[in-house]
Residue frames as qw, qx, qy, qz and C-alpha x, y, z in Angstrom:
[[0.355, -0.353, -0.645, -0.577, 54.64, 26.47, -52.36],
 [0.448, -0.471, 0.197, -0.734, 51.92, 27.28, -49.79],
 [0.911, -0.249, -0.196, -0.264, 51.12, 23.65, -48.96],
 [0.680, 0.240, -0.543, 0.431, 54.69, 22.99, -47.83],
 [0.105, -0.486, 0.427, -0.755, 54.29, 25.20, -44.77],
 [0.766, -0.326, 0.187, -0.521, 51.56, 23.17, -43.11],
 [0.934, 0.123, -0.335, 0.026, 53.21, 19.92, -44.12],
 [0.591, 0.298, -0.497, 0.561, 56.44, 20.80, -42.39],
 [0.101, 0.239, -0.451, 0.854, 55.29, 23.04, -39.58],
 [0.573, -0.460, -0.293, -0.612, 51.64, 22.37, -38.65],
 [0.835, -0.401, -0.372, 0.059, 52.41, 19.82, -35.97],
 [0.583, 0.006, -0.325, 0.744, 55.71, 21.34, -34.75],
 [0.089, -0.441, 0.005, -0.893, 53.91, 24.69, -34.43],
 [0.691, -0.524, -0.280, -0.411, 51.23, 23.15, -32.24],
 [0.827, -0.263, -0.353, 0.350, 53.79, 21.43, -30.04],
 [0.437, 0.178, -0.200, 0.859, 55.94, 24.53, -29.76],
 [0.295, -0.606, -0.140, -0.726, 52.96, 26.65, -28.71],
 [0.792, -0.551, -0.245, -0.093, 52.53, 24.52, -25.62],
 [0.770, -0.121, -0.197, 0.594, 56.23, 24.56, -24.86],
 [0.248, 0.464, 0.002, 0.850, 56.47, 28.29, -25.45],
 [0.476, -0.756, -0.270, -0.360, 53.92, 29.00, -22.74],
 [0.738, -0.648, 0.005, 0.186, 56.48, 28.06, -20.11],
 [0.768, 0.007, 0.133, 0.627, 59.77, 28.19, -21.95],
 [0.258, 0.689, 0.155, 0.659, 59.28, 31.75, -23.12],
 [0.455, -0.866, -0.090, -0.187, 59.04, 32.78, -19.50],
 [0.535, -0.732, 0.408, 0.108, 62.58, 31.68, -18.57],
 [0.818, 0.533, -0.210, 0.054, 64.90, 30.96, -21.45],
 [0.848, -0.314, 0.053, 0.424, 68.30, 29.47, -20.81],
 [0.056, 0.962, -0.201, -0.177, 71.24, 31.82, -20.99],
 [0.275, -0.565, 0.741, 0.238, 73.86, 29.22, -21.84],
 [0.773, 0.389, -0.268, -0.424, 73.58, 27.44, -25.19],
 [0.400, 0.383, -0.827, 0.092, 76.14, 24.86, -24.07],
 [0.388, -0.149, 0.708, -0.571, 73.95, 23.82, -21.15],
 [0.456, 0.011, -0.768, -0.449, 72.35, 20.50, -22.13],
 [0.121, 0.104, 0.829, -0.536, 70.52, 19.90, -18.84],
 [0.051, -0.483, -0.799, -0.356, 66.89, 18.92, -19.60],
 [0.064, 0.196, 0.280, -0.937, 64.62, 21.96, -19.31],
 [0.456, 0.161, -0.100, -0.870, 60.99, 22.94, -19.78],
 [0.279, -0.126, -0.936, -0.174, 59.58, 19.42, -19.41],
 [0.251, -0.608, -0.750, 0.064, 55.90, 19.54, -18.38],
 [0.143, 0.013, -0.128, 0.981, 55.98, 23.33, -18.36],
 [0.359, -0.461, -0.485, -0.651, 52.21, 23.37, -18.75],
 [0.615, -0.536, -0.559, 0.151, 52.04, 22.53, -15.04],
 [0.448, -0.324, -0.228, 0.802, 53.85, 25.76, -14.17],
 [0.045, 0.514, 0.364, 0.775, 51.59, 28.26, -15.94],
 [0.083, -0.001, 0.515, -0.853, 49.57, 28.67, -12.77],
 [0.244, -0.487, -0.788, -0.287, 45.95, 28.22, -11.73],
 [0.269, -0.704, -0.561, 0.343, 43.34, 30.38, -10.04],
 [0.199, 0.838, 0.193, 0.471, 42.54, 34.02, -10.71],
 [0.468, -0.881, 0.068, 0.009, 43.79, 35.11, -7.29],
 [0.772, -0.342, 0.314, 0.434, 47.15, 33.42, -7.67],
 [0.588, 0.400, 0.358, 0.605, 47.75, 34.66, -11.21],
 [0.005, -0.932, -0.147, -0.330, 46.81, 38.23, -10.22],
 [0.539, -0.810, 0.222, 0.070, 49.44, 38.01, -7.46],
 [0.294, 0.752, -0.585, -0.080, 52.20, 37.03, -9.88],
 [0.850, 0.058, -0.524, -0.005, 52.02, 33.29, -9.05],
 [0.072, 0.409, -0.652, 0.634, 52.95, 34.09, -5.45],
 [0.758, -0.303, -0.210, -0.538, 51.08, 31.37, -3.55],
 [0.618, 0.108, -0.747, 0.221, 53.32, 28.89, -1.76],
 [0.147, -0.042, -0.670, 0.726, 52.75, 30.50, 1.65],
 [0.355, 0.065, 0.122, -0.925, 49.23, 31.80, 0.89],
 [0.465, -0.076, -0.739, -0.481, 47.31, 28.88, -0.67],
 [0.223, -0.011, 0.721, -0.656, 44.25, 28.17, 1.47],
 [0.737, 0.257, 0.177, -0.600, 41.52, 26.64, -0.71],
 [0.926, 0.189, 0.325, -0.021, 41.16, 23.83, -3.25],
 [0.566, 0.778, -0.246, 0.117, 43.93, 25.38, -5.39],
 [0.391, -0.725, 0.561, -0.085, 46.39, 24.42, -2.64],
 [0.914, 0.028, 0.401, 0.059, 46.55, 20.95, -4.17],
 [0.686, 0.644, 0.052, 0.334, 48.41, 22.62, -7.04],
 [0.124, 0.867, -0.262, 0.406, 50.36, 25.40, -5.27],
 [0.074, 0.394, -0.783, 0.476, 51.15, 23.75, -1.92],
 [0.597, -0.306, -0.694, -0.262, 49.12, 20.75, -0.70],
 [0.326, -0.181, -0.661, 0.651, 49.85, 21.66, 2.93],
 [0.169, -0.002, 0.083, -0.982, 47.45, 24.59, 2.49],
 [0.442, -0.303, -0.716, -0.447, 44.45, 22.27, 2.09],
 [0.420, -0.419, -0.709, 0.382, 44.08, 22.37, 5.88],
 [0.113, -0.261, -0.218, 0.934, 43.51, 26.15, 5.85],
 [0.148, -0.347, -0.574, -0.726, 40.38, 26.31, 3.73],
 [0.256, -0.129, 0.368, -0.885, 37.56, 28.15, 5.47],
 [0.794, 0.001, -0.019, -0.607, 34.69, 25.91, 4.40],
 [0.754, -0.202, 0.620, -0.081, 34.40, 22.16, 4.87],
 [0.704, 0.321, 0.547, 0.318, 34.17, 21.53, 1.12],
 [0.049, 0.763, -0.171, -0.621, 35.75, 23.72, -1.52],
 [0.701, 0.372, 0.526, 0.307, 35.69, 23.63, -5.33],
 [0.014, -0.717, 0.219, 0.662, 37.40, 25.82, -7.95],
 [0.704, 0.448, 0.474, 0.280, 37.13, 25.97, -11.74],
 [0.112, -0.721, 0.219, 0.647, 39.13, 28.16, -14.13],
 [0.708, 0.508, 0.399, 0.288, 39.38, 28.91, -17.82],
 [0.093, -0.801, 0.214, 0.551, 41.94, 31.06, -19.59],
 [0.784, 0.549, 0.227, 0.181, 43.15, 31.53, -23.15],
 [0.426, -0.621, 0.325, 0.572, 46.68, 32.34, -24.29],
 [0.243, -0.162, 0.627, 0.722, 48.08, 33.59, -27.59],
 [0.392, 0.144, -0.211, -0.884, 44.81, 35.24, -28.68],
 [0.804, 0.029, 0.244, -0.541, 42.78, 32.17, -27.80],
 [0.630, 0.401, -0.643, -0.172, 44.91, 29.60, -29.61],
 [0.374, 0.094, -0.856, 0.345, 45.91, 27.84, -26.39],
 [0.625, -0.549, -0.206, -0.516, 43.15, 26.87, -23.95],
 [0.229, 0.236, -0.775, 0.540, 43.98, 26.41, -20.27],
 [0.670, -0.448, -0.261, -0.532, 41.35, 24.71, -18.09],
 [0.212, 0.224, -0.793, 0.526, 41.49, 23.70, -14.44],
 [0.682, -0.487, -0.226, -0.497, 39.19, 22.18, -11.80],
 [0.295, 0.231, -0.787, 0.491, 39.82, 21.20, -8.17],
 [0.679, -0.551, -0.243, -0.420, 37.98, 19.91, -5.12],
 [0.303, 0.291, -0.725, 0.546, 39.12, 19.57, -1.48],
 [0.689, -0.551, -0.186, -0.432, 37.65, 18.35, 1.78],
 [0.217, -0.581, 0.692, -0.369, 38.85, 17.34, 5.28],
 [0.616, -0.026, -0.786, -0.051, 39.18, 13.75, 6.42],
 [0.573, -0.602, -0.498, 0.248, 39.24, 14.70, 10.09],
 [0.222, -0.966, -0.050, 0.126, 40.48, 17.58, 12.25],
 [0.471, -0.646, 0.435, 0.414, 44.10, 16.90, 11.35],
 [0.374, -0.108, 0.733, 0.558, 44.05, 15.86, 7.69],
 [0.521, 0.632, 0.146, -0.555, 42.54, 16.80, 4.33],
 [0.567, 0.082, 0.690, 0.442, 42.53, 15.55, 0.75],
 [0.344, 0.702, -0.013, -0.624, 42.14, 17.17, -2.65],
 [0.657, 0.233, 0.613, 0.373, 42.02, 16.38, -6.34],
 [0.131, 0.745, -0.134, -0.640, 43.06, 18.71, -9.17],
 [0.699, 0.344, 0.548, 0.305, 42.89, 18.42, -12.95],
 [0.000, 0.715, -0.225, -0.662, 44.67, 20.59, -15.52],
 [0.695, 0.410, 0.509, 0.299, 44.38, 20.67, -19.32],
 [0.015, 0.721, -0.243, -0.649, 46.38, 22.88, -21.67],
 [0.619, 0.227, 0.703, 0.266, 45.67, 22.33, -25.34],
 [0.200, 0.415, -0.354, -0.814, 45.58, 23.56, -28.91],
 [0.579, 0.315, 0.732, -0.172, 42.53, 22.18, -30.70],
 [0.606, 0.717, 0.316, -0.137, 41.33, 21.91, -34.28],
 [0.195, -0.641, 0.527, 0.522, 44.77, 21.91, -35.93],
 [0.782, 0.541, -0.044, -0.306, 44.65, 21.31, -39.67],
 [0.598, -0.289, 0.668, 0.336, 46.72, 18.43, -41.05],
 [0.555, 0.723, -0.042, -0.408, 47.24, 19.42, -44.70],
 [0.353, -0.443, 0.751, 0.339, 49.82, 16.84, -45.69],
 [0.407, 0.260, 0.838, 0.255, 47.35, 15.27, -48.13],
 [0.279, 0.714, 0.218, -0.604, 45.93, 18.54, -49.40],
 [0.397, 0.675, -0.418, -0.461, 47.84, 18.36, -52.71],
 [0.971, 0.145, 0.187, -0.029, 47.84, 15.17, -54.76],
 [0.437, -0.607, 0.500, 0.437, 51.54, 14.29, -55.29],
 [0.527, 0.136, 0.716, 0.438, 50.85, 12.91, -58.79],
 [0.263, 0.708, 0.544, 0.366, 48.35, 15.36, -60.29],
 [0.250, 0.079, -0.144, 0.954, 49.08, 18.46, -58.23],
 [0.333, -0.580, -0.435, -0.603, 45.36, 19.03, -57.64],
 [0.094, -0.207, 0.574, -0.786, 44.19, 20.53, -54.33],
 [0.539, -0.378, -0.685, -0.310, 41.52, 18.49, -52.53],
 [0.224, -0.477, 0.392, -0.754, 40.24, 20.14, -49.34],
 [0.876, -0.274, -0.128, -0.376, 38.33, 17.00, -48.41],
 [0.815, 0.141, -0.461, 0.320, 41.69, 15.43, -47.61],
 [0.046, 0.526, -0.436, 0.729, 42.34, 17.90, -44.78],
 [0.664, -0.458, -0.589, 0.050, 41.93, 16.35, -41.34],
 [0.162, -0.760, 0.234, -0.584, 42.16, 17.94, -37.91],
 [0.743, -0.198, -0.564, 0.302, 43.73, 16.96, -34.61],
 [0.374, -0.891, 0.040, -0.254, 44.49, 18.35, -31.15],
 [0.553, 0.272, -0.568, 0.546, 47.62, 18.69, -29.06],
 [0.537, -0.705, -0.040, -0.462, 46.90, 18.60, -25.34],
 [0.338, 0.253, -0.752, 0.506, 48.64, 18.11, -22.01],
 [0.674, -0.556, -0.287, -0.393, 46.74, 16.72, -19.00],
 [0.227, 0.311, -0.726, 0.570, 47.69, 16.63, -15.34],
 [0.698, -0.529, -0.365, -0.317, 45.86, 14.88, -12.48],
 [0.164, 0.418, -0.634, 0.629, 46.98, 15.61, -8.89],
 [0.712, -0.506, -0.468, -0.136, 45.86, 13.64, -5.84],
 [0.142, 0.568, -0.418, 0.695, 46.77, 15.54, -2.67],
 [0.697, -0.519, -0.486, 0.091, 46.94, 14.85, 1.06],
 [0.084, 0.634, -0.322, 0.698, 47.70, 17.24, 3.94],
 [0.715, -0.458, -0.511, 0.137, 48.24, 16.72, 7.65],
 [0.220, -0.877, 0.207, -0.374, 48.83, 18.88, 10.72],
 [0.647, 0.142, -0.608, 0.438, 51.85, 18.13, 12.88],
 [0.545, -0.784, -0.264, -0.134, 50.91, 18.42, 16.54],
 [0.744, -0.242, -0.161, 0.602, 54.55, 18.64, 17.63],
 [0.242, -0.117, 0.052, 0.962, 54.78, 22.19, 16.26],
 [0.236, 0.697, 0.544, -0.403, 51.76, 24.47, 16.45],
 [0.320, 0.800, -0.059, -0.505, 50.90, 26.03, 13.10],
 [0.024, -0.472, 0.781, 0.409, 52.95, 23.52, 11.08],
 [0.818, 0.294, 0.396, -0.297, 51.34, 21.39, 8.38],
 [0.177, -0.378, 0.768, 0.485, 52.69, 19.23, 5.58],
 [0.758, 0.434, 0.283, -0.397, 51.29, 17.83, 2.37],
 [0.277, -0.278, 0.774, 0.496, 52.08, 15.90, -0.78],
 [0.688, 0.494, 0.057, -0.529, 50.61, 15.44, -4.25],
 [0.532, -0.055, 0.773, 0.340, 50.97, 12.42, -6.51],
 [0.428, 0.624, -0.074, -0.650, 50.55, 13.45, -10.12],
 [0.647, 0.210, 0.688, 0.255, 49.77, 11.58, -13.29],
 [0.142, 0.627, -0.249, -0.724, 50.60, 13.25, -16.61],
 [0.642, 0.358, 0.646, 0.206, 49.26, 12.44, -20.05],
 [0.074, 0.628, -0.264, -0.728, 50.44, 14.30, -23.17],
 [0.640, 0.391, 0.657, 0.083, 48.90, 13.74, -26.57],
 [0.075, 0.475, -0.397, -0.781, 49.75, 14.87, -30.10],
 [0.706, 0.273, -0.252, -0.603, 46.72, 13.67, -32.06],
 [0.993, 0.015, 0.086, -0.085, 47.25, 10.12, -33.32],
 [0.541, 0.694, -0.423, 0.219, 50.96, 10.83, -33.83],
 [0.465, 0.210, -0.681, 0.525, 52.34, 10.39, -30.31],
 [0.575, -0.715, -0.121, -0.379, 51.46, 10.30, -26.63],
 [0.370, 0.351, -0.668, 0.542, 53.29, 10.19, -23.32],
 [0.687, -0.634, -0.331, -0.129, 52.62, 9.12, -19.74],
 [0.318, 0.468, -0.500, 0.656, 54.40, 10.57, -16.74],
 [0.678, -0.611, -0.410, -0.005, 54.37, 10.19, -12.97],
 [0.348, 0.404, -0.387, 0.753, 55.80, 12.32, -10.16],
 [0.497, -0.635, -0.541, 0.240, 55.45, 13.58, -6.59],
 [0.078, 0.649, -0.124, 0.747, 55.31, 17.11, -5.11],
 [0.563, -0.473, -0.579, 0.354, 55.65, 17.90, -1.39],
 [0.041, 0.669, 0.007, 0.743, 55.01, 21.05, 0.61],
 [0.432, -0.377, -0.595, 0.563, 55.15, 22.64, 4.06],
 [0.083, -0.724, -0.153, -0.667, 53.33, 25.63, 5.54],
 [0.465, -0.309, -0.571, 0.602, 53.89, 27.34, 8.88],
 [0.128, -0.771, -0.257, -0.568, 51.81, 30.09, 10.46],
 [0.482, -0.368, -0.488, 0.628, 52.73, 32.26, 13.41],
 [0.024, 0.586, 0.235, -0.775, 50.76, 35.36, 14.30],
 [0.528, 0.743, 0.124, -0.392, 50.33, 37.25, 11.02],
 [0.057, 0.610, -0.702, -0.363, 53.31, 35.63, 9.29],
 [0.927, 0.215, 0.236, -0.197, 52.92, 32.82, 6.80],
 [0.090, -0.606, 0.730, 0.304, 55.82, 30.68, 5.55],
 [0.913, 0.260, 0.214, -0.232, 55.81, 28.00, 2.87],
 [0.124, -0.524, 0.765, 0.353, 58.15, 25.63, 1.07],
 [0.865, 0.348, 0.175, -0.316, 57.17, 23.64, -2.01],
 [0.271, -0.423, 0.787, 0.357, 59.26, 20.91, -3.67],
 [0.772, 0.450, 0.012, -0.448, 57.99, 20.07, -7.16],
 [0.844, 0.404, -0.353, -0.011, 59.04, 16.88, -8.93],
 [0.413, -0.733, 0.515, -0.166, 60.94, 15.97, -5.81],
 [0.811, -0.123, 0.567, 0.074, 61.37, 12.40, -7.05],
 [0.022, 0.318, -0.613, -0.723, 62.04, 13.68, -10.60],
 [0.683, 0.408, 0.400, -0.456, 59.20, 13.12, -13.06],
 [0.260, -0.187, 0.797, 0.512, 59.60, 10.89, -16.09],
 [0.661, 0.485, 0.094, -0.565, 57.57, 11.17, -19.29],
 [0.461, -0.107, 0.818, 0.327, 57.71, 8.16, -21.57],
 [0.463, 0.515, -0.158, -0.704, 56.84, 9.06, -25.18],
 [0.576, 0.150, 0.789, 0.156, 55.39, 6.54, -27.62],
 [0.229, 0.499, -0.317, -0.773, 55.46, 7.56, -31.29],
 [0.746, 0.382, 0.532, -0.121, 53.14, 6.09, -33.92],
 [0.243, -0.411, 0.543, 0.691, 55.58, 6.08, -36.83],
 [0.310, 0.374, 0.804, 0.343, 52.88, 4.88, -39.26],
 [0.109, 0.871, 0.438, -0.193, 51.11, 8.23, -38.92],
 [0.153, -0.741, 0.262, 0.599, 54.11, 10.16, -40.23],
 [0.751, 0.601, 0.250, 0.112, 54.45, 10.76, -43.96],
 [0.608, -0.254, 0.229, 0.716, 57.92, 11.38, -45.35],
 [0.298, 0.922, 0.096, -0.228, 58.57, 14.65, -47.16],
 [0.738, 0.552, -0.058, 0.384, 61.21, 15.80, -49.59],
 [0.097, -0.875, 0.326, -0.345, 62.85, 17.89, -46.89],
 [0.681, 0.178, -0.649, 0.289, 65.85, 15.97, -45.48],
 [0.023, -0.303, 0.560, -0.771, 65.35, 17.72, -42.13],
 [0.738, -0.198, 0.034, -0.644, 61.92, 16.11, -41.68],
 [0.318, 0.213, -0.916, 0.117, 62.63, 12.99, -39.68],
 [0.698, -0.442, -0.462, -0.322, 60.27, 10.67, -37.88],
 [0.312, -0.649, 0.493, -0.488, 60.60, 11.11, -34.08],
 [0.545, 0.083, -0.826, 0.118, 61.62, 8.15, -31.97],
 [0.693, -0.618, -0.364, -0.077, 60.28, 6.80, -28.70],
 [0.358, 0.428, -0.417, 0.717, 62.01, 8.69, -25.91],
 [0.522, -0.617, -0.532, 0.254, 61.92, 9.68, -22.24],
 [0.071, 0.719, -0.092, 0.685, 61.83, 13.19, -20.75],
 [0.572, -0.333, -0.574, 0.483, 62.91, 14.02, -17.19],
 [0.170, -0.861, -0.083, -0.472, 61.67, 16.88, -15.00],
 [0.506, 0.110, -0.562, 0.645, 64.28, 17.83, -12.43],
 [0.332, -0.665, -0.584, 0.325, 63.22, 19.11, -8.98],
 [0.112, 0.531, 0.007, 0.840, 62.41, 22.75, -8.36],
 [0.369, -0.455, -0.636, 0.502, 61.88, 24.41, -4.97],
 [0.056, -0.675, -0.213, -0.704, 59.79, 27.44, -4.06],
 [0.374, -0.303, -0.578, 0.659, 60.30, 29.27, -0.77],
 [0.092, -0.649, -0.365, -0.662, 57.59, 31.76, 0.18],
 [0.239, -0.298, -0.569, 0.728, 56.81, 34.25, 2.93],
 [0.119, -0.631, -0.461, -0.613, 53.67, 36.33, 3.46],
 [0.161, -0.159, -0.523, 0.822, 52.54, 38.96, 5.95],
 [0.148, -0.684, -0.634, -0.329, 48.96, 39.92, 6.79],
 [0.155, -0.059, -0.313, 0.935, 48.23, 43.41, 8.16],
 [0.028, -0.732, -0.680, 0.022, 44.88, 44.66, 9.44],
 [0.200, 0.221, 0.083, 0.951, 44.37, 48.27, 8.36],
 [0.185, 0.299, 0.460, -0.815, 41.97, 50.90, 9.72],
 [0.513, 0.335, -0.065, -0.788, 38.44, 51.14, 8.37],
 [0.857, 0.132, 0.454, -0.206, 37.93, 47.39, 7.78],
 [0.617, 0.689, -0.368, -0.094, 40.71, 47.34, 5.20],
 [0.820, -0.390, 0.387, 0.160, 43.47, 44.73, 5.13],
 [0.413, 0.755, -0.481, -0.169, 46.70, 44.09, 3.25],
 [0.911, -0.177, 0.359, 0.099, 48.52, 40.89, 2.41],
 [0.323, 0.804, -0.473, -0.159, 52.02, 40.98, 0.91],
 [0.910, -0.165, 0.373, 0.073, 54.02, 37.95, -0.18],
 [0.259, 0.736, -0.577, -0.242, 57.24, 37.00, -1.95],
 [0.971, -0.001, 0.240, 0.008, 58.23, 33.66, -3.48],
 [0.002, 0.701, -0.652, -0.290, 61.70, 32.56, -4.55],
 [0.948, 0.242, 0.106, -0.177, 61.57, 29.85, -7.20],
 [0.233, -0.649, 0.695, 0.202, 64.73, 27.74, -7.44],
 [0.910, 0.354, -0.092, -0.195, 65.22, 25.47, -10.47],
 [0.617, -0.516, 0.566, 0.180, 67.90, 22.78, -10.56],
 [0.815, 0.395, 0.385, 0.177, 68.21, 22.30, -14.33],
 [0.604, 0.099, 0.207, 0.763, 71.13, 24.65, -14.97],
 [0.114, -0.244, -0.009, 0.963, 71.30, 28.24, -16.13],
 [0.171, 0.721, 0.652, 0.162, 68.11, 30.13, -16.91],
 [0.151, 0.480, 0.085, 0.860, 67.44, 33.75, -17.73],
 [0.530, -0.735, -0.422, -0.020, 66.80, 34.70, -14.11],
 [0.140, -0.935, 0.208, -0.250, 68.20, 37.29, -11.66],
 [0.442, -0.582, 0.682, -0.018, 70.32, 34.56, -10.07],
 [0.903, 0.377, -0.115, -0.168, 71.70, 32.08, -12.60],
 [0.263, -0.625, 0.732, 0.063, 74.42, 29.52, -11.97],
 [0.426, 0.269, -0.814, -0.288, 75.39, 26.17, -13.40],
 [0.082, -0.090, -0.940, 0.318, 73.73, 24.49, -10.41],
 [0.052, 0.655, 0.715, -0.241, 70.56, 26.48, -9.71],
 [0.054, 0.354, 0.232, 0.905, 68.68, 29.53, -10.96],
 [0.093, -0.489, -0.670, 0.551, 66.51, 31.69, -8.69],
 [0.036, -0.415, -0.416, -0.808, 63.55, 33.75, -9.90],
 [0.048, 0.205, 0.598, -0.774, 61.46, 35.96, -7.57],
 [0.168, -0.563, -0.645, -0.489, 57.69, 36.50, -7.58],
 [0.069, -0.132, -0.486, 0.861, 55.88, 39.18, -5.60],
 [0.199, -0.541, -0.655, -0.489, 52.27, 40.06, -4.90],
 [0.042, 0.048, 0.450, -0.891, 50.12, 42.48, -2.89],
 [0.225, -0.510, -0.766, -0.322, 46.44, 42.07, -2.03],
 [0.131, -0.071, 0.315, -0.937, 44.28, 44.86, -0.58],
 [0.225, -0.409, -0.870, -0.156, 40.94, 43.79, 0.89],
 [0.292, -0.248, 0.154, -0.911, 37.84, 45.49, 2.19],
 [0.701, -0.162, 0.346, -0.602, 35.75, 43.62, 4.77],
 [0.357, -0.179, 0.910, 0.114, 37.12, 40.38, 3.33],
 [0.607, 0.555, 0.512, -0.249, 34.62, 40.79, 0.49],
 [0.566, 0.823, 0.006, 0.045, 36.28, 42.90, -2.22],
 [0.703, -0.437, 0.305, 0.472, 39.96, 42.52, -3.15],
 [0.458, 0.868, -0.181, -0.064, 42.34, 44.43, -5.39],
 [0.851, -0.298, 0.324, 0.286, 45.51, 42.58, -6.37],
 [0.460, 0.836, -0.296, -0.045, 48.78, 43.15, -8.19],
 [0.827, -0.375, 0.356, 0.220, 52.04, 41.35, -8.70],
 [0.333, 0.768, -0.498, -0.225, 55.24, 40.90, -10.69],
 [0.870, -0.137, 0.467, 0.078, 56.87, 37.77, -12.06],
 [0.809, 0.409, 0.270, 0.324, 59.19, 36.50, -14.82],
 [0.118, -0.909, 0.253, 0.309, 62.10, 38.90, -14.34],
 [0.853, 0.228, 0.305, 0.356, 64.30, 38.48, -17.44],
 [0.217, -0.625, 0.303, 0.686, 67.22, 40.22, -19.06],
 [0.657, 0.633, 0.409, 0.023, 66.24, 41.18, -22.61],
 [0.389, -0.312, 0.382, 0.778, 68.65, 42.20, -25.36],
 [0.451, 0.761, 0.214, -0.415, 67.27, 44.74, -27.82],
 [0.781, 0.533, 0.182, 0.268, 68.30, 45.07, -31.47],
 [0.165, 0.919, -0.251, 0.256, 70.64, 47.92, -30.54],
 [0.640, 0.263, -0.613, 0.382, 72.63, 45.48, -28.39],
 [0.185, -0.428, 0.477, -0.745, 71.63, 46.98, -25.04],
 [0.467, -0.252, -0.846, 0.043, 70.40, 44.67, -22.30],
 [0.288, -0.330, 0.293, -0.850, 67.83, 45.56, -19.69],
 [0.016, 0.142, 0.943, -0.299, 65.73, 43.77, -17.09],
 [0.470, -0.184, -0.282, -0.816, 62.02, 43.39, -17.58],
 [0.198, 0.075, 0.881, -0.423, 59.27, 41.90, -15.45],
 [0.236, -0.366, -0.741, -0.511, 55.79, 40.66, -16.22],
 [0.250, -0.088, 0.414, -0.871, 53.18, 42.69, -14.31],
 [0.249, -0.366, -0.876, -0.192, 49.92, 41.12, -13.20],
 [0.240, -0.067, 0.306, -0.919, 46.74, 42.55, -11.72],
 [0.335, -0.315, -0.834, -0.305, 43.24, 41.50, -10.81],
 [0.426, -0.299, 0.248, -0.817, 40.15, 41.83, -8.63],
 [0.310, -0.139, -0.940, 0.033, 38.14, 39.43, -6.52],
 [0.527, -0.331, 0.073, -0.780, 34.75, 39.26, -4.83],
 [0.316, -0.039, -0.932, 0.173, 33.84, 36.79, -2.08],
 [0.460, -0.161, 0.256, -0.835, 30.37, 36.45, -0.56],
 [0.843, -0.040, 0.237, -0.481, 28.26, 33.63, 0.89],
 [0.780, -0.172, 0.585, 0.139, 30.92, 31.07, 0.06],
 [0.711, 0.609, 0.283, 0.209, 31.14, 32.13, -3.60],
 [0.362, -0.650, 0.273, 0.610, 34.40, 33.58, -4.94],
 [0.660, 0.699, 0.221, 0.161, 34.87, 35.23, -8.33],
 [0.457, -0.637, 0.288, 0.549, 38.46, 36.12, -9.26],
 [0.641, 0.754, 0.098, 0.108, 39.65, 37.90, -12.40],
 [0.560, -0.545, 0.307, 0.543, 43.30, 38.33, -13.40],
 [0.574, 0.819, -0.027, 0.003, 45.03, 40.15, -16.21],
 [0.693, -0.411, 0.338, 0.486, 48.59, 39.27, -17.16],
 [0.429, 0.869, -0.158, -0.187, 50.76, 41.10, -19.65],
 [0.869, -0.086, 0.310, 0.377, 53.41, 39.14, -21.49],
 [0.015, 0.824, -0.294, -0.485, 56.19, 41.41, -22.80],
 [0.821, 0.322, 0.405, 0.242, 57.04, 40.60, -26.41],
 [0.203, -0.575, 0.360, 0.706, 59.87, 41.99, -28.49],
 [0.620, 0.572, 0.523, 0.122, 58.69, 42.79, -32.02],
 [0.511, 0.669, 0.148, 0.520, 60.94, 44.56, -34.52],
 [0.403, 0.195, -0.310, 0.839, 62.84, 46.25, -31.75],
 [0.328, -0.396, 0.064, -0.855, 59.70, 47.65, -30.14],
 [0.094, 0.030, 0.882, -0.462, 57.86, 46.50, -27.08],
 [0.522, -0.232, -0.463, -0.678, 54.39, 45.05, -27.55],
 [0.344, -0.159, 0.718, -0.584, 51.97, 43.61, -25.05],
 [0.500, -0.132, -0.756, -0.401, 49.91, 40.43, -25.33],
 [0.428, -0.295, 0.440, -0.732, 47.19, 40.33, -22.68],
 [0.413, -0.142, -0.894, -0.101, 45.71, 37.20, -21.13],
 [0.505, -0.362, 0.167, -0.766, 42.48, 37.31, -19.11],
 [0.319, -0.014, -0.934, 0.158, 41.93, 34.61, -16.52],
 [0.589, -0.361, 0.007, -0.723, 38.60, 33.90, -14.82],
 [0.342, -0.001, -0.918, 0.202, 38.17, 31.50, -11.91],
 [0.603, -0.445, -0.109, -0.652, 35.15, 30.63, -9.79],
 [0.277, 0.117, -0.873, 0.384, 35.32, 29.10, -6.34],
 [0.628, -0.463, -0.175, -0.601, 32.66, 27.90, -3.93],
 [0.189, 0.183, -0.847, 0.461, 33.02, 26.78, -0.34],
 [0.668, -0.364, -0.186, -0.622, 30.22, 25.07, 1.56],
 [0.234, -0.349, 0.797, -0.433, 29.70, 23.05, 4.73]]
């Protein structure tokens, strides 16, 4: 019957949409691997139109308020004294909303601080468990209620220059995580990220350690909000704890001044996860390594054209053949009088009935630096 679908799958669908955002990007290749994966994946979608247009290649490049997310050491490289960034994007044809805001400022000549906030959510989900009266069988639409599933992240960042080595700076972010599934369940989590950046001539190097202390999410389930169904597979969840294992990102970038007031910036990141095998170019029982690459062409440091690749995965088609695919990204940016407008377009490859389809996501971010 039609009402059974929402009863059994309305809430799991909402939860899985958030998980799919990250998990679909790097599925595990070993079904026997029980290492915890894809915890807090909403924090790895990426922020900022520039970064997303460059294929999430930012660990060595971050130099504005978004550095609190990508690499807090980069907070010391922002060009203005104060910097703010806001972003909005929609995934899965607008079902999932991704919002971000950040602000950064210096404390003195050697240190800087920043604050970042992220929300990824699915809103206005219909709870139709009471749609049909179990005794009379009548449908009563007034019984339908609505709820939201959302993940929140708050990052407090600090960066400092090390005088012992010229061009070297370090930073760290303490993060607080709150995850909510309507009135059904919620979770709190805490963790620490740490990063390093080093500049010499036109070379830029970066290292980011996410969840370096491991990040724990403690889930609290309101069992009174769950209504039993006739399906024996529908069981009330229990209070539990999730663990995010550390991941490391090593990045290198190179800036080149071209003739005619043109410039080029190329960068590569290697993302190393420690939660077992993933569908990545390098996959072992200990770590998996996934590359990201990006190229930015600029004119007079005002107009920028960007492109990148990320999420290299081995895909098996219905004919049994396997081939590697990457997710291309592209975008443009304009910067003038402290104002920055960045647009990014990402294409998520989707296998549908043996044919390749494309689901596009448009990301818009606005930044402003002022003294």
